[in-house]
LUMGU-129868 format. One record per residue: x, y, z of N, C-alpha, C, O in turn. Coordinates in steps of 0.1 Angstrom, whole numbers, plus 5000, padded with zeros to 4 digits. Layout:
nu;nv;nw;cau;cav;caw;cu;cv;cw;ou;ov;ow
X;Y;Z;X;Y;Z;X;Y;Z;X;Y;Z
...
END
This chain:
nu;nv;nw;cau;cav;caw;cu;cv;cw;ou;ov;ow
5092;4954;5167;5079;4945;5168;5084;4932;5163;5091;4931;5153
5080;4923;5169;5088;4909;5163;5072;4903;5158;5061;4901;5163
5077;4902;5145;5068;4895;5131;5060;4882;5139;5048;4882;5138
5068;4873;5145;5064;4859;5146;5054;4863;5157;5055;4870;5167
5042;4855;5153;5030;4855;5164;5024;4867;5165;5016;4868;5175
5024;4879;5156;5018;4890;5151;5006;4884;5145;5006;4873;5141
4994;4896;5144;4984;4893;5135;4984;4904;5126;4982;4915;5129
4986;4901;5114;4986;4911;5102;4974;4913;5092;4966;4904;5090
4972;4924;5088;4961;4925;5076;4970;4933;5065;4975;4945;5067
4970;4926;5055;4975;4934;5041;4961;4934;5032;4953;4925;5030
4960;4946;5029;4950;4950;5018;4955;4949;5005;4966;4954;5004
4948;4944;4994;4952;4943;4983;4961;4934;4980;4970;4935;4971
4959;4922;4989;4973;4911;4991;4970;4899;4982;4977;4889;4982
4960;4900;4975;4958;4886;4966;4965;4886;4955;4964;4875;4950
4974;4894;4949;4983;4893;4939;4994;4904;4939;4991;4912;4947
5005;4905;4933;5013;4912;4929;5023;4918;4944;5028;4910;4952
5024;4927;4943;5032;4932;4956;5026;4929;4969;5032;4925;4979
5012;4932;4969;5005;4928;4982;5009;4913;4988;5012;4910;4999
5008;4905;4977;5008;4892;4979;5024;4885;4985;5028;4877;4993
5030;4893;4977;5047;4891;4983;5048;4897;4997;5055;4890;5005
5043;4907;5001;5044;4912;5014;5037;4905;5023;5042;4904;5034
5023;4899;5020;5017;4889;5030;5025;4875;5028;5024;4869;5038
5031;4870;5018;5037;4858;5018;5052;4860;5026;5058;4849;5028
5058;4869;5030;5069;4875;5037;5066;4876;5052;5074;4874;5061
5055;4879;5054;5049;4883;5067;5046;4866;5075;5048;4861;5086
5040;4863;5064;5037;4846;5068;5047;4837;5073;5046;4830;5083
5059;4838;5062;5071;4830;5065;5081;4832;5078;5090;4825;5083
5078;4848;5083;5082;4853;5092;5075;4849;5105;5079;4853;5116
5064;4841;5103;5056;4836;5115;5044;4845;5121;5041;4845;5133
5038;4854;5111;5031;4861;5113;5014;4854;5108;5012;4850;5097
5005;4854;5116;4992;4851;5112;4986;4862;5102;4986;4874;5105
4983;4858;5089;4982;4870;5080;4967;4869;5073;4964;4859;5066
4959;4878;5074;4948;4879;5066;4949;4891;5055;4952;4903;5057
4945;4884;5043;4946;4890;5029;4934;4896;5025;4925;4888;5021
4931;4908;5026;4919;4917;5020;4920;4920;5004;4929;4925;4999
4909;4916;4999;4908;4918;4983;4896;4921;4978;4887;4919;4986
4893;4925;4969;4878;4925;4964;4881;4916;4951;4871;4914;4945
4891;4910;4944;4894;4901;4937;4892;4887;4941;4902;4879;4942
4879;4883;4942;4875;4870;4947;4885;4855;4939;4889;4845;4944
4886;4858;4928;4893;4847;4919;4906;4846;4922;4912;4836;4919
4911;4856;4928;4927;4859;4932;4926;4853;4947;4935;4846;4952
4917;4855;4953;4919;4851;4968;4914;4833;4969;4916;4826;4978
4907;4829;4956;4906;4817;4958;4917;4810;4956;4918;4798;4959
4928;4818;4951;4940;4810;4947;4951;4812;4954;4961;4809;4948
4951;4817;4968;4960;4822;4976;4968;4810;4982;4963;4799;4984
4981;4814;4985;4988;4798;4988;4985;4797;5003;4980;4806;5010
4987;4785;5008;4982;4777;5021;4991;4787;5030;5002;4791;5027
4980;4789;5043;4987;4794;5052;4982;4809;5054;4982;4815;5065
4976;4815;5041;4971;4829;5042;4956;4827;5046;4949;4819;5040
4951;4835;5055;4936;4838;5056;4933;4850;5045;4941;4858;5042
4922;4848;5041;4915;4855;5032;4900;4860;5035;4892;4853;5040
4898;4874;5031;4886;4880;5033;4882;4889;5021;4891;4895;5015
4870;4890;5016;4865;4899;5004;4864;4911;5011;4859;4911;5023
4867;4922;5006;4866;4937;5011;4870;4947;5002;4882;4948;4997
4861;4955;4999;4862;4969;4992;4869;4980;5002;4861;4986;5009
4880;4981;5003;4888;4993;5008;4881;5006;5007;4882;5014;5016
4874;5008;4997;4865;5020;4995;4853;5020;5002;4847;5030;4999
4848;5012;5009;4834;5011;5018;4836;5012;5031;4840;5001;5036
4835;5022;5040;4837;5024;5054;4830;5013;5063;4835;5008;5074
4819;5011;5058;4810;5000;5065;4815;4985;5063;4818;4978;5073
4815;4981;5051;4824;4967;5050;4837;4968;5056;4840;4957;5060
4845;4978;5058;4858;4974;5063;4857;4972;5076;4862;4962;5082
4849;4983;5082;4845;4981;5096;4842;4966;5102;4845;4961;5113
4834;4961;5093;4826;4947;5093;4838;4937;5095;4839;4929;5105
4847;4938;5085;4859;4930;5082;4867;4928;5095;4869;4917;5101
4871;4942;5098;4881;4945;5109;4876;4938;5121;4883;4929;5126
4863;4942;5124;4856;4935;5138;4857;4920;5137;4862;4914;5146
4853;4914;5126;4856;4902;5122;4869;4893;5126;4869;4882;5131
4879;4899;5123;4894;4898;5124;4896;4901;5140;4904;4893;5144
4892;4909;5148;4892;4909;5160;4885;4900;5170;4888;4897;5181
4873;4898;5163;4867;4883;5170;4874;4869;5168;4874;4859;5176
4880;4869;5156;4886;4856;5151;4899;4856;5163;4899;4847;5172
4907;4866;5162;4922;4865;5167;4922;4873;5179;4932;4871;5186
4914;4882;5182;4917;4891;5196;4924;4903;5194;4923;4911;5203
4929;4906;5185;4941;4915;5183;4944;4917;5166;4941;4908;5158
4948;4928;5163;4955;4930;5150;4968;4941;5154;4967;4952;5157
4980;4933;5152;4991;4942;5154;4998;4947;5142;5006;4955;5145
4997;4943;5129;5001;4950;5120;4991;4954;5106;4984;4945;5100
4992;4965;5102;4983;4967;5091;4996;4975;5078;5004;4984;5079
4994;4968;5068;5000;4971;5056;4987;4976;5045;4979;4968;5041
4987;4990;5042;4979;4995;5033;4987;4995;5020;4996;5002;5017
4983;4985;5013;4989;4981;5000;4977;4983;4986;4980;4986;4975
4963;4981;4991;4955;4985;4978;4956;4997;4973;4955;5007;4980
4958;4996;4959;4955;5009;4951;4958;5004;4934;4960;4992;4930
4957;5013;4929;4956;5011;4914;4964;5023;4907;4962;5034;4910
4973;5016;4897;4984;5028;4891;4976;5034;4880;4969;5028;4871
4977;5046;4881;4968;5053;4871;4976;5063;4864;4984;5070;4870
4975;5064;4853;4983;5077;4842;4974;5082;4832;4969;5076;4823
4972;5095;4834;4966;5105;4827;4973;5119;4825;4974;5127;4834
4978;5122;4810;4983;5136;4812;4972;5147;4819;4960;5144;4820
4978;5158;4822;4968;5167;4826;4963;5176;4812;4953;5182;4812
4970;5177;4803;4965;5182;4791;4972;5171;4777;4984;5171;4773
4961;5165;4772;4961;5158;4759;4957;5163;4747;4945;5160;4743
4965;5170;4739;4959;5176;4726;4957;5168;4717;4955;5172;4706
4958;5156;4720;4958;5145;4710;4941;5142;4709;4937;5136;4699
4932;5147;4722;4921;5144;4722;4911;5158;4724;4905;5161;4734
4910;5164;4714;4905;5178;4713;4889;5179;4721;4884;5188;4726
4884;5166;4720;4870;5166;4726;4870;5166;4740;4860;5168;4746
4882;5163;4747;4884;5161;4761;4898;5163;4764;4905;5154;4768
4903;5176;4763;4916;5178;4761;4922;5179;4773;4934;5175;4773
4917;5182;4785;4921;5182;4799;4917;5168;4806;4908;5161;4802
4924;5166;4815;4924;5155;4825;4909;5153;4833;4905;5160;4841
4903;5142;4829;4887;5142;4832;4887;5141;4849;4893;5133;4857
4879;5150;4852;4879;5151;4871;4873;5138;4874;4881;5132;4881
4864;5132;4872;4860;5117;4875;4867;5110;4874;4864;5101;4881
4878;5108;4868;4888;5098;4869;4897;5104;4879;4902;5095;4885
4901;5113;4882;4909;5124;4895;4905;5117;4904;4912;5108;4909
4891;5119;4908;4884;5116;4918;4883;5101;4922;4882;5097;4934
4882;5093;4909;4882;5079;4913;4894;5075;4919;4893;5067;4928
4906;5078;4914;4921;5076;4915;4926;5078;4930;4933;5070;4937
4920;5090;4933;4919;5097;4952;4912;5086;4957;4917;5080;4966
4901;5083;4953;4890;5074;4963;4899;5059;4967;4901;5054;4978
4903;5054;4953;4910;5042;4958;4926;5040;4961;4931;5029;4963
4933;5051;4962;4946;5053;4964;4949;5060;4975;4960;5058;4980
4938;5069;4982;4942;5078;4992;4930;5075;5004;4932;5071;5015
4918;5077;4995;4903;5077;5008;4908;5062;5014;4910;5062;5026
4911;5049;5006;4911;5038;5011;4920;5036;5025;4917;5029;5034
4933;5044;5024;4941;5044;5035;4935;5049;5046;4935;5043;5057
4929;5059;5045;4921;5065;5055;4911;5056;5061;4909;5055;5073
4906;5051;5054;4892;5043;5061;4896;5033;5064;4890;5028;5073
4907;5024;5059;4909;5013;5066;4917;5015;5080;4913;5011;5090
4929;5022;5079;4936;5024;5089;4927;5032;5102;4930;5028;5113
4918;5040;5101;4909;5045;5107;4900;5029;5116;4901;5027;5128
4896;5024;5110;4888;5010;5116;4899;5003;5121;4896;4997;5131
4910;5003;5118;4919;4991;5126;4923;5001;5139;4921;4995;5150
4929;5013;5139;4933;5025;5150;4923;5021;5161;4925;5017;5173
4914;5022;5156;4902;5024;5164;4903;5011;5177;4902;5012;5189
4905;5000;5170;4907;4987;5178;4919;4987;5188;4917;4984;5200
4932;4990;5180;4941;4992;5186;4943;5002;5197;4950;4998;5207
4938;5013;5197;4935;5024;5209;4929;5017;5219;4934;5015;5229
4917;5013;5216;4908;5005;5227;4914;4993;5233;4911;4991;5245
4923;4984;5225;4930;4972;5234;4943;4979;5238;4951;4972;5243
4947;4992;5236;4961;4993;5240;4972;4984;5233;4981;4978;5238
4969;4984;5222;4977;4974;5210;4989;4981;5205;4986;4989;5197
5001;4979;5209;5013;4987;5203;5016;4981;5188;5024;4972;5186
5008;4989;5177;5008;4982;5164;5019;4989;5156;5027;4997;5160
5018;4984;5145;5026;4991;5134;5019;4992;5121;5015;4982;5116
5019;5004;5115;5012;5009;5101;5019;5009;5093;5027;5018;5095
5021;5002;5081;5030;5005;5070;5021;5008;5058;5013;4999;5055
5022;5021;5049;5013;5023;5042;5021;5022;5028;5033;5026;5029
5019;5018;5016;5027;5017;5004;5022;5029;4996;5010;5030;4992
5032;5037;4995;5033;5048;4990;5038;5042;4975;5036;5031;4970
5047;5056;4968;5049;5054;4955;5063;5065;4952;5063;5075;4958
5072;5062;4944;5082;5070;4940;5072;5085;4931;5076;5097;4931
5063;5080;4926;5054;5091;4919;5047;5103;4932;5041;5114;4930
5049;5099;4942;5045;5110;4952;5053;5122;4952;5049;5132;4959
5065;5122;4945;5073;5132;4941;5067;5142;4930;5072;5152;4926
5056;5136;4926;5054;5143;4913;5059;5138;4898;5068;5143;4892
5051;5128;4893;5057;5121;4881;5046;5126;4869;5034;5126;4868
5053;5130;4861;5047;5135;4846;5034;5127;4841;5035;5115;4840
5023;5133;4837;5017;5122;4835;5004;5114;4844;4994;5108;4840
5008;5117;4857;5002;5112;4870;4997;5121;4879;5002;5122;4890
4989;5127;4875;4988;5141;4881;4978;5133;4894;4982;5133;4906
4967;5128;4891;4957;5120;4900;4966;5110;4910;4965;5112;4922
4975;5100;4905;4981;5088;4913;4992;5099;4921;4995;5095;4932
4998;5110;4917;5009;5114;4924;5003;5121;4936;5007;5119;4948
4992;5130;4933;4984;5136;4945;4980;5126;4955;4981;5128;4967
4975;5114;4950;4971;5105;4961;4984;5099;4969;4983;5099;4981
4996;5095;4964;5007;5091;4972;5012;5100;4979;5018;5097;4989
5011;5113;4975;5018;5124;4983;5009;5126;4996;5013;5130;5007
4995;5123;4992;4987;5123;5004;4989;5112;5017;4990;5114;5029
4990;5101;5010;4996;5092;5019;5007;5095;5027;5006;5093;5039
5018;5101;5021;5031;5102;5028;5027;5114;5039;5030;5113;5051
5020;5125;5033;5014;5135;5046;5008;5127;5058;5012;5128;5069
4996;5118;5054;4989;5110;5064;4998;5103;5073;4996;5104;5085
5007;5096;5069;5019;5087;5071;5028;5096;5084;5030;5092;5096
5030;5106;5078;5040;5115;5090;5028;5124;5101;5034;5129;5111
5018;5125;5100;5008;5132;5105;5001;5120;5117;4996;5124;5127
5002;5108;5115;4997;5099;5120;5007;5093;5131;5004;5089;5142
5021;5094;5125;5034;5090;5135;5031;5100;5145;5031;5095;5156
5029;5111;5144;5030;5122;5155;5017;5118;5166;5017;5117;5179
5005;5114;5157;4995;5114;5166;4995;5103;5174;4991;5104;5186
4999;5092;5169;4995;5078;5175;5007;5073;5181;5006;5062;5187
5019;5080;5181;5031;5073;5186;5028;5075;5203;5034;5068;5211
5019;5083;5206;5017;5082;5220;5013;5070;5228;5016;5066;5240
5004;5064;5218;4997;5049;5220;5009;5038;5219;5008;5028;5225
5019;5041;5210;5028;5030;5208;5025;5024;5194;5029;5012;5192
5019;5031;5187;5011;5027;5175;5024;5036;5164;5026;5048;5165
5031;5028;5156;5044;5035;5147;5036;5035;5133;5030;5025;5129
5037;5043;5127;5033;5046;5111;5044;5050;5104;5051;5059;5108
5045;5043;5091;5057;5045;5084;5051;5045;5070;5039;5046;5068
5060;5043;5059;5058;5040;5048;5069;5033;5037;5081;5033;5039
5066;5029;5029;5075;5024;5019;5070;5029;5004;5060;5026;4998
5082;5039;4998;5076;5043;4986;5084;5036;4975;5096;5040;4973
5077;5026;4967;5086;5015;4960;5089;5027;4947;5085;5039;4947
5098;5021;4937;5099;5029;4926;5093;5022;4916;5081;5022;4916
5099;5016;4904;5090;5012;4893;5095;4993;4898;5107;4990;4899
5087;4985;4901;5087;4973;4901;5079;4964;4894;5067;4964;4891
5088;4956;4891;5083;4947;4878;5071;4937;4882;5072;4925;4881
5062;4941;4886;5044;4937;4889;5040;4935;4874;5046;4939;4864
5028;4926;4873;5021;4927;4863;5013;4942;4863;5011;4947;4852
5008;4949;4875;5004;4958;4874;5012;4971;4868;5005;4978;4862
5022;4973;4868;5036;4982;4862;5036;4979;4846;5035;4987;4837
5036;4967;4844;5037;4963;4830;5023;4966;4824;5023;4971;4812
5011;4965;4830;5001;4971;4824;5001;4983;4820;5000;4986;4808
5005;4993;4832;5003;5006;4833;5010;5011;4823;5005;5022;4819
5022;5007;4818;5035;5015;4813;5037;5007;4800;5037;4994;4800
5039;5015;4788;5044;5007;4779;5060;5001;4780;5068;5005;4788
5063;4992;4771;5077;4987;4769;5087;4997;4770;5097;4997;4777
5083;5008;4758;5092;5019;4759;5096;5027;4771;5107;5031;4775
5083;5029;4775;5084;5038;4791;5093;5027;4800;5102;5032;4808
5092;5015;4801;5098;5006;4812;5113;5006;4808;5121;5004;4817
5116;5007;4794;5130;5005;4793;5137;5019;4794;5149;5020;4797
5131;5027;4793;5134;5041;4797;5139;5045;4813;5149;5052;4816
5130;5040;4821;5132;5039;4832;5142;5031;4838;5148;5034;4848
5144;5020;4830;5158;5010;4836;5168;5017;4831;5178;5017;4838
5168;5024;4821;5179;5032;4818;5187;5045;4827;5199;5050;4829
5174;5047;4831;5177;5062;4842;5179;5056;4859;5184;5063;4867
5175;5045;4860;5178;5039;4871;5191;5034;4873;5194;5024;4867
5200;5041;4883;5213;5036;4883;5218;5022;4887;5229;5017;4887
5206;5016;4892;5212;5001;4893;5206;4993;4880;5206;4980;4880
5199;5000;4869;5197;4997;4854;5186;4982;4854;5186;4973;4846
5177;4984;4864;5168;4971;4864;5157;4978;4871;5158;4989;4876
5144;4971;4870;5133;4973;4875;5134;4966;4891;5141;4956;4893
5128;4971;4901;5130;4964;4916;5120;4951;4915;5112;4950;4906
5121;4942;4926;5118;4929;4926;5106;4931;4937;5109;4938;4947
5093;4925;4935;5081;4926;4948;5089;4920;4960;5088;4927;4970
5097;4910;4961;5104;4906;4972;5113;4917;4980;5115;4917;4992
5116;4925;4973;5127;4935;4978;5118;4950;4986;5123;4959;4993
5106;4949;4982;5097;4956;4988;5091;4953;5001;5088;4961;5009
5088;4937;5001;5082;4930;5011;5095;4932;5022;5092;4933;5034
5107;4931;5019;5119;4932;5031;5119;4944;5037;5123;4945;5048
5114;4955;5030;5114;4969;5035;5102;4968;5045;5102;4973;5057
5092;4962;5040;5080;4964;5048;5085;4958;5063;5083;4965;5073
5092;4946;5065;5096;4938;5075;5104;4947;5083;5101;4948;5095
5115;4954;5076;5122;4963;5084;5117;4973;5092;5122;4977;5103
5104;4978;5086;5099;4991;5094;5091;4982;5103;5091;4986;5114
5085;4974;5102;5077;4964;5115;5085;4962;5126;5081;4964;5137
5098;4956;5124;5107;4951;5131;5115;4962;5140;5120;4959;5151
5117;4974;5135;5125;4985;5140;5115;4992;5148;5108;4999;5141
5114;4991;5163;5107;4999;5172;5108;5014;5173;5099;5021;5179
5121;5018;5166;5119;5036;5169;5121;5037;5151;5131;5044;5149
5117;5033;5144;5112;5040;5132;5101;5043;5134;5092;5035;5138
5097;5059;5129;5083;5063;5132;5083;5076;5122;5089;5086;5124
5072;5073;5111;5071;5084;5106;5079;5089;5094;5081;5100;5090
5085;5075;5088;5094;5075;5079;5088;5072;5066;5078;5064;5066
5094;5078;5054;5088;5072;5040;5103;5066;5034;5113;5073;5031
5103;5052;5033;5114;5046;5028;5115;5045;5015;5107;5039;5008
5124;5050;5010;5124;5049;4992;5129;5036;4989;5139;5032;4995
5123;5028;4979;5130;5014;4978;5129;5017;4960;5120;5012;4953
5138;5023;4955;5137;5027;4940;5150;5023;4933;5149;5025;4921
5162;5018;4938;5171;5017;4928;5180;5028;4927;5190;5028;4920
5176;5040;4935;5184;5054;4934;5178;5063;4925;5182;5075;4924
5166;5057;4915;5163;5067;4904;5154;5079;4913;5149;5077;4924
5152;5091;4905;5149;5102;4911;5142;5107;4899;5148;5109;4888
5128;5109;4901;5117;5115;4890;5116;5130;4892;5108;5136;4885
END
């Protein structure tokens, strides 16, 4: 698929990794709609990006936003499911005897924002793609943690689920010319990564990464573009992790 002239929706695209992806799509000639629930960040988007307030965990709101994009632009060619929140909590924490086990409420909350949201947004978009016979491209942002990362039960489960949905949808939607792929970044030097991990943990990660550095958000954006543009890549989870294995 040619990016130039296409219409793209990027969730969680007002800052960080999502913003880098949105800007790269726009630089390559796409009409880009950035959906985010952070209204302050949306207000400061660079020129050339359209914005809309959207909670990716609210099915009715998502349907309304997608319908609005279809009304404004007549089609939607590219969906990047980027919205999500890095979450860490050990399964067992003996330092908190009053609540030694991983909290179930926080487990469910992490799945809702990192896994359910991908289902909700993709369902809303694909319905229009199928009805309009649009040959689209869906790119889900997964994570190296999908392999199972210590201290990230909920986040790892959510991202493993994203990978499973990616492959399943590639088989089901391919017959309509809709390709589904994922990018699984390693540890990227974004604000969210630095807030989620201590400096000691980040140094340990860098030391164990063969390239001896964190990734850059532009490198993940480049991987997204590659999956969109190659019409014979389908059902692939593309690792962008500098060679790190966890």
